[in-house]
C-alpha positions as CSV (number, residue, x, y, z in Angstrom):
1,M,-3.3,6.5,4.1
2,T,-4.2,9.7,5.9
3,D,-2.9,13.2,5.2
4,F,-1.0,13.3,8.3
5,E,0.8,10.1,7.5
6,K,1.8,11.4,4.1
7,K,3.4,14.4,5.6
8,I,5.4,12.0,7.8
9,Y,6.4,10.0,4.6
10,N,7.4,13.2,2.7
11,V,9.9,14.1,5.6
12,V,11.3,10.5,6.0
13,K,11.6,10.5,2.0
14,K,14.1,13.3,2.2
15,I,16.4,11.7,4.7
16,P,19.7,11.0,2.8
17,R,21.2,7.6,2.4
18,G,23.7,7.1,5.5
19,K,21.9,9.8,7.3
20,V,19.2,9.4,10.0
21,L,16.7,11.3,12.1
22,T,15.1,10.7,15.3
23,Y,11.2,10.2,15.8
24,K,11.3,13.6,17.7
25,Q,13.2,15.4,14.8
26,V,10.6,14.1,12.4
27,A,7.9,15.4,14.8
28,L,9.6,18.6,15.0
29,K,9.7,18.9,11.2
30,L,6.0,18.5,11.4
31,G,5.8,21.2,13.9
32,N,5.1,19.5,17.2
33,I,7.5,17.5,19.2
34,G,4.5,15.7,20.8
35,F,4.0,13.9,17.5
36,A,6.9,11.6,18.2
37,R,5.0,8.5,19.1
38,A,2.6,9.2,16.1
39,V,5.4,9.2,13.8
40,G,6.5,5.7,14.9
41,N,3.0,4.4,14.8
42,A,2.7,5.9,11.0
43,L,6.2,4.4,10.1
44,N,5.1,1.0,11.3
45,K,2.1,1.0,8.9
46,N,4.2,1.9,6.0
47,R,4.4,-0.5,3.1
48,D,5.9,1.9,0.5
49,K,9.6,0.9,-0.1
50,K,10.3,4.7,-1.3
51,V,10.0,5.5,2.3
52,P,13.2,4.6,4.1
53,C,11.6,4.1,7.4
54,H,14.8,2.5,8.7
55,R,16.5,5.9,8.8
56,V,14.5,7.0,11.7
57,I,15.9,6.0,15.0
58,R,15.1,6.7,18.9
59,S,16.6,9.7,20.5
60,D,18.9,7.5,22.6
61,G,20.7,6.4,19.7
62,K,19.1,2.8,19.7
63,T,17.7,1.8,16.4
64,G,14.1,1.3,17.6
65,G,11.5,-0.8,15.9
66,Y,11.2,-1.7,12.3
67,Q,8.1,-3.2,10.3
68,G,10.6,-5.8,8.7
69,G,12.4,-6.5,12.0
70,V,15.2,-4.9,14.1
71,K,17.7,-7.0,12.5
72,K,16.8,-6.0,8.9
73,K,16.8,-2.4,10.0
74,V,20.3,-2.9,11.5
75,L,21.6,-4.7,8.3
76,L,20.1,-1.8,6.1
77,L,21.8,1.0,8.5
78,Q,25.0,-0.8,8.1
79,K,24.8,-1.2,4.3
80,E,24.3,2.6,4.0
81,G,27.3,3.2,6.2
82,Y,25.4,4.7,9.2
83,L,26.3,1.6,11.4
84,K,29.5,-0.1,11.5
């Protein structure tokens, strides 16, 4: 894991249950909106269950990808009360 990935995971760990951030918002918290794609790539590699990657969505409101599958991401977001 790179230092950059650690920074991404630290931001994502702070997203509260039932809330989400977009890939762009995570990138902005890292100081550069241009990092949005890199955020997605790093989250796709994550295997640490303490990093709630499912809480990061696309800017258009769609869920986006998820290492465990989009259906699982939707179920997790529903369980947390973000999606109905």
